[in-house]
N, CA, C and O atoms as a GROMACS GRO file, in nm:
protein
  308
    1MET      N    1   8.425   3.730  12.491
    1MET     CA    2   8.333   3.805  12.408
    1MET      C    3   8.230   3.879  12.492
    1MET      O    4   8.183   3.985  12.454
    2ASN      N    5   8.194   3.823  12.607
    2ASN     CA    6   8.096   3.888  12.693
    2ASN      C    7   8.150   4.017  12.752
    2ASN      O    8   8.075   4.112  12.770
    3VAL      N    9   8.280   4.022  12.782
    3VAL     CA   10   8.340   4.144  12.836
    3VAL      C   11   8.336   4.255  12.731
    3VAL      O   12   8.310   4.370  12.763
    4PHE      N   13   8.363   4.220  12.607
    4PHE     CA   14   8.359   4.317  12.498
    4PHE      C   15   8.219   4.375  12.483
    4PHE      O   16   8.203   4.496  12.465
    5ARG      N   17   8.117   4.290  12.491
    5ARG     CA   18   7.979   4.338  12.479
    5ARG      C   19   7.941   4.427  12.597
    5ARG      O   20   7.871   4.526  12.580
    6LEU      N   21   7.988   4.393  12.716
    6LEU     CA   22   7.959   4.473  12.834
    6LEU      C   23   8.023   4.611  12.822
    6LEU      O   24   7.960   4.712  12.853
    7ILE      N   25   8.147   4.616  12.776
    7ILE     CA   26   8.216   4.744  12.758
    7ILE      C   27   8.146   4.825  12.649
    7ILE      O   28   8.128   4.946  12.664
    8LEU      N   29   8.109   4.761  12.542
    8LEU     CA   30   8.039   4.829  12.433
    8LEU      C   31   7.904   4.883  12.482
    8LEU      O   32   7.865   4.994  12.446
    9PHE      N   33   7.833   4.805  12.562
    9PHE     CA   34   7.705   4.848  12.616
    9PHE      C   35   7.722   4.968  12.708
    9PHE      O   36   7.645   5.063  12.700
   10CYS      N   37   7.822   4.964  12.795
   10CYS     CA   38   7.847   5.075  12.888
   10CYS      C   39   7.888   5.202  12.812
   10CYS      O   40   7.846   5.312  12.847
   11CYS      N   41   7.969   5.186  12.711
   11CYS     CA   42   8.008   5.302  12.629
   11CYS      C   43   7.888   5.360  12.555
   11CYS      O   44   7.874   5.482  12.544
   12SER      N   45   7.800   5.273  12.506
   12SER     CA   46   7.681   5.321  12.437
   12SER      C   47   7.589   5.397  12.532
   12SER      O   48   7.533   5.500  12.496
   13LEU      N   49   7.573   5.345  12.654
   13LEU     CA   50   7.490   5.414  12.751
   13LEU      C   51   7.547   5.550  12.789
   13LEU      O   52   7.473   5.648  12.801
   14SER      N   53   7.677   5.556  12.808
   14SER     CA   54   7.737   5.685  12.843
   14SER      C   55   7.729   5.784  12.726
   14SER      O   56   7.713   5.904  12.748
   15TRP      N   57   7.739   5.734  12.605
   15TRP     CA   58   7.726   5.820  12.487
   15TRP      C   59   7.584   5.875  12.477
   15TRP      O   60   7.565   5.993  12.445
   16LEU      N   61   7.483   5.790  12.503
   16LEU     CA   62   7.345   5.837  12.499
   16LEU      C   63   7.313   5.930  12.615
   16LEU      O   64   7.234   6.023  12.600
   17ALA      N   65   7.373   5.906  12.730
   17ALA     CA   66   7.350   5.993  12.846
   17ALA      C   67   7.406   6.132  12.823
   17ALA      O   68   7.358   6.228  12.883
   18ALA      N   69   7.506   6.145  12.739
   18ALA     CA   70   7.563   6.276  12.709
   18ALA      C   71   7.464   6.363  12.633
   18ALA      O   72   7.476   6.486  12.634
   19CYS      N   73   7.367   6.303  12.567
   19CYS     CA   74   7.267   6.378  12.492
   19CYS      C   75   7.151   6.424  12.579
   19CYS      O   76   7.068   6.504  12.534
   20ALA      N   77   7.142   6.376  12.701
   20ALA     CA   78   7.031   6.409  12.789
   20ALA      C   79   7.046   6.552  12.842
   20ALA      O   80   7.157   6.595  12.872
   21PRO      N   81   6.936   6.625  12.853
   21PRO     CA   82   6.946   6.761  12.907
   21PRO      C   83   6.979   6.757  13.056
   21PRO      O   84   6.931   6.671  13.130
   22ILE      N   85   7.062   6.850  13.098
   22ILE     CA   86   7.104   6.854  13.237
   22ILE      C   87   7.012   6.944  13.319
   22ILE      O   88   6.979   6.911  13.432
   23THR      N   89   6.972   7.057  13.262
   23THR     CA   90   6.888   7.152  13.335
   23THR      C   91   6.742   7.131  13.298
   23THR      O   92   6.711   7.088  13.187
   24PRO      N   93   6.651   7.160  13.390
   24PRO     CA   94   6.509   7.150  13.357
   24PRO      C   95   6.471   7.261  13.259
   24PRO      O   96   6.533   7.367  13.259
   25PRO      N   97   6.370   7.238  13.178
   25PRO     CA   98   6.329   7.343  13.083
   25PRO      C   99   6.276   7.466  13.157
   25PRO      O  100   6.210   7.454  13.260
   26THR      N  101   6.305   7.581  13.103
   26THR     CA  102   6.259   7.706  13.164
   26THR      C  103   6.118   7.738  13.117
   26THR      O  104   6.076   7.695  13.009
   27ALA      N  105   6.047   7.812  13.196
   27ALA     CA  106   5.911   7.852  13.161
   27ALA      C  107   5.915   7.959  13.052
   27ALA      O  108   6.002   8.046  13.053
   28PHE      N  109   5.821   7.951  12.961
   28PHE     CA  110   5.813   8.048  12.851
   28PHE      C  111   5.753   8.178  12.903
   28PHE      O  112   5.647   8.177  12.966
   29VAL      N  113   5.820   8.287  12.877
   29VAL     CA  114   5.770   8.419  12.916
   29VAL      C  115   5.742   8.497  12.788
   29VAL      O  116   5.832   8.523  12.708
   30ALA      N  117   5.616   8.534  12.771
   30ALA     CA  118   5.578   8.608  12.650
   30ALA      C  119   5.631   8.751  12.660
   30ALA      O  120   5.626   8.811  12.767
   31PRO      N  121   5.681   8.806  12.549
   31PRO     CA  122   5.731   8.944  12.551
   31PRO      C  123   5.615   9.043  12.567
   31PRO      O  124   5.503   9.018  12.523
   32ALA      N  125   5.645   9.153  12.630
   32ALA     CA  126   5.544   9.257  12.649
   32ALA      C  127   5.520   9.330  12.517
   32ALA      O  128   5.615   9.380  12.455
   33LEU      N  129   5.397   9.335  12.474
   33LEU     CA  130   5.360   9.400  12.348
   33LEU      C  131   5.274   9.522  12.377
   33LEU      O  132   5.197   9.523  12.474
   34PRO      N  133   5.285   9.625  12.295
   34PRO     CA  134   5.198   9.742  12.315
   34PRO      C  135   5.054   9.704  12.281
   34PRO      O  136   5.031   9.612  12.203
   35PRO      N  137   4.956   9.775  12.338
   35PRO     CA  138   4.816   9.741  12.311
   35PRO      C  139   4.778   9.758  12.163
   35PRO      O  140   4.694   9.684  12.112
   36SER      N  141   4.840   9.853  12.095
   36SER     CA  142   4.813   9.869  11.952
   36SER      C  143   4.936   9.929  11.887
   36SER      O  144   5.015   9.999  11.951
   37TRP      N  145   4.951   9.902  11.758
   37TRP     CA  146   5.065   9.952  11.684
   37TRP      C  147   5.025   9.966  11.539
   37TRP      O  148   4.958   9.879  11.483
   38GLN      N  149   5.066  10.076  11.478
   38GLN     CA  150   5.035  10.100  11.338
   38GLN      C  151   5.158  10.156  11.270
   38GLN      O  152   5.213  10.257  11.314
   39ALA      N  153   5.200  10.092  11.165
   39ALA     CA  154   5.314  10.139  11.087
   39ALA      C  155   5.266  10.246  10.989
   39ALA      O  156   5.152  10.241  10.944
   40PRO      N  157   5.351  10.342  10.957
   40PRO     CA  158   5.311  10.441  10.857
   40PRO      C  159   5.296  10.374  10.721
   40PRO      O  160   5.377  10.288  10.683
   41LEU      N  161   5.195  10.412  10.650
   41LEU     CA  162   5.169  10.354  10.519
   41LEU      C  163   5.266  10.411  10.417
   41LEU      O  164   5.288  10.532  10.414
   42PRO      N  165   5.326  10.327  10.332
   42PRO     CA  166   5.424  10.377  10.236
   42PRO      C  167   5.363  10.468  10.130
   42PRO      O  168   5.434  10.547  10.068
   43HIS      N  169   5.234  10.456  10.108
   43HIS     CA  170   5.169  10.538  10.005
   43HIS      C  171   5.092  10.653  10.066
   43HIS      O  172   5.012  10.717   9.998
   44GLY      N  173   5.114  10.681  10.195
   44GLY     CA  174   5.048  10.794  10.260
   44GLY      C  175   4.900  10.772  10.284
   44GLY      O  176   4.829  10.869  10.316
   45GLY      N  177   4.850  10.652  10.270
   45GLY     CA  178   4.709  10.623  10.293
   45GLY      C  179   4.621  10.649  10.173
   45GLY      O  180   4.500  10.628  10.181
   46SER      N  181   4.676  10.692  10.062
   46SER     CA  182   4.599  10.722   9.942
   46SER      C  183   4.592  10.598   9.854
   46SER      O  184   4.695  10.546   9.810
   47LEU      N  185   4.471  10.550   9.828
   47LEU     CA  186   4.456  10.432   9.744
   47LEU      C  187   4.494  10.461   9.599
   47LEU      O  188   4.540  10.372   9.527
   48ALA      N  189   4.476  10.586   9.554
   48ALA     CA  190   4.514  10.622   9.418
   48ALA      C  191   4.666  10.613   9.401
   48ALA      O  192   4.715  10.567   9.298
   49ASP      N  193   4.741  10.656   9.503
   49ASP     CA  194   4.886  10.645   9.496
   49ASP      C  195   4.931  10.500   9.500
   49ASP      O  196   5.029  10.463   9.435
   50MET      N  197   4.859  10.417   9.575
   50MET     CA  198   4.895  10.277   9.584
   50MET      C  199   4.869  10.205   9.451
   50MET      O  200   4.942  10.113   9.415
   51ALA      N  201   4.767  10.247   9.378
   51ALA     CA  202   4.733  10.184   9.251
   51ALA      C  203   4.835  10.217   9.143
   51ALA      O  204   4.843  10.146   9.042
   52LEU      N  205   4.913  10.323   9.161
   52LEU     CA  206   5.010  10.365   9.059
   52LEU      C  207   5.152  10.364   9.115
   52LEU      O  208   5.232  10.451   9.079
   53TRP      N  209   5.185  10.269   9.200
   53TRP     CA  210   5.316  10.269   9.266
   53TRP      C  211   5.430  10.250   9.166
   53TRP      O  212   5.540  10.300   9.189
   54TRP      N  213   5.406  10.179   9.057
   54TRP     CA  214   5.514  10.150   8.962
   54TRP      C  215   5.558  10.276   8.886
   54TRP      O  216   5.669  10.279   8.833
   55GLN      N  217   5.474  10.379   8.880
   55GLN     CA  218   5.514  10.501   8.812
   55GLN      C  219   5.620  10.577   8.890
   55GLN      O  220   5.693  10.658   8.833
   56GLY      N  221   5.630  10.552   9.020
   56GLY     CA  222   5.732  10.616   9.102
   56GLY      C  223   5.871  10.562   9.076
   56GLY      O  224   5.969  10.619   9.123
   57LEU      N  225   5.882  10.452   9.003
   57LEU     CA  226   6.013  10.394   8.971
   57LEU      C  227   6.078  10.461   8.851
   57LEU      O  228   6.196  10.436   8.823
   58ASP      N  229   6.004  10.546   8.781
   58ASP     CA  230   6.056  10.620   8.664
   58ASP      C  231   6.116  10.527   8.559
   58ASP      O  232   6.224  10.552   8.506
   59ASP      N  233   6.044  10.419   8.530
   59ASP     CA  234   6.088  10.325   8.428
   59ASP      C  235   5.982  10.322   8.318
   59ASP      O  236   5.874  10.265   8.339
   60PRO      N  237   6.009  10.381   8.203
   60PRO     CA  238   5.907  10.386   8.098
   60PRO      C  239   5.868  10.248   8.046
   60PRO      O  240   5.754  10.227   8.004
   61VAL      N  241   5.961  10.154   8.047
   61VAL     CA  242   5.929  10.019   8.000
   61VAL      C  243   5.829   9.952   8.095
   61VAL      O  244   5.732   9.891   8.050
   62LEU      N  245   5.852   9.966   8.226
   62LEU     CA  246   5.761   9.907   8.323
   62LEU      C  247   5.623   9.971   8.315
   62LEU      O  248   5.522   9.901   8.320
   63VAL      N  249   5.618  10.103   8.302
   63VAL     CA  250   5.489  10.172   8.290
   63VAL      C  251   5.416  10.125   8.165
   63VAL      O  252   5.295  10.101   8.169
   64GLY      N  253   5.488  10.110   8.055
   64GLY     CA  254   5.426  10.062   7.931
   64GLY      C  255   5.373   9.920   7.944
   64GLY      O  256   5.265   9.888   7.893
   65LEU      N  257   5.449   9.834   8.011
   65LEU     CA  258   5.405   9.695   8.029
   65LEU      C  259   5.280   9.687   8.117
   65LEU      O  260   5.188   9.612   8.087
   66VAL      N  261   5.278   9.763   8.224
   66VAL     CA  262   5.162   9.760   8.314
   66VAL      C  263   5.040   9.817   8.244
   66VAL      O  264   4.930   9.763   8.257
   67GLN      N  265   5.057   9.926   8.169
   67GLN     CA  266   4.943   9.984   8.097
   67GLN      C  267   4.892   9.888   7.990
   67GLN      O  268   4.772   9.877   7.969
   68ALA      N  269   4.983   9.819   7.922
   68ALA     CA  270   4.940   9.722   7.821
   68ALA      C  271   4.865   9.606   7.886
   68ALA      O  272   4.765   9.559   7.832
   69ALA      N  273   4.912   9.561   8.001
   69ALA     CA  274   4.844   9.452   8.070
   69ALA      C  275   4.705   9.496   8.119
   69ALA      O  276   4.610   9.418   8.113
   70GLN      N  277   4.693   9.620   8.166
   70GLN     CA  278   4.563   9.669   8.211
   70GLN      C  279   4.468   9.691   8.094
   70GLN      O  280   4.347   9.674   8.108
   71ASN      N  281   4.521   9.728   7.978
   71ASN     CA  282   4.435   9.745   7.861
   71ASN      C  283   4.382   9.611   7.813
   71ASN      O  284   4.268   9.602   7.767
   72LEU      N  285   4.462   9.506   7.824
   72LEU     CA  286   4.419   9.373   7.780
   72LEU      C  287   4.324   9.309   7.881
   72LEU      O  288   4.234   9.234   7.842
   73SER      N  289   4.343   9.337   8.007
   73SER     CA  290   4.260   9.277   8.111
   73SER      C  291   4.235   9.379   8.221
   73SER      O  292   4.302   9.376   8.324
   74PRO      N  293   4.140   9.470   8.202
   74PRO     CA  294   4.118   9.576   8.301
   74PRO      C  295   4.062   9.525   8.434
   74PRO      O  296   4.076   9.593   8.536
   75SER      N  297   4.001   9.408   8.435
   75SER     CA  298   3.945   9.358   8.561
   75SER      C  299   4.052   9.294   8.650
   75SER      O  300   4.026   9.268   8.767
   76ALA      N  301   4.170   9.268   8.596
   76ALA     CA  302   4.276   9.205   8.675
   76ALA      C  303   4.343   9.306   8.767
   76ALA      O  304   4.397   9.266   8.870
   77ALA      N  305   4.342   9.433   8.734
   77ALA     CA  306   4.413   9.532   8.815
   77ALA      C  307   4.321   9.596   8.916
   77ALA      O  308   4.364   9.682   8.993
   0.00000   0.00000   0.00000
């Protein structure tokens, strides 16, 4: 029985050793980033256009729902 335990122990150690990393971890290198970056605004920078973006979808039901919601609660929009 002792030989069986020894073989089982050796097999377990070799199985666990297979999970060990072989190479040392590499140093983290941060990617080079530009000093500043600005994406173009989808509404052209106009706050009035941004407030009415749903009208550009040409859906009368959506426009009616948004207008009804704003009429019921004008401070929410």
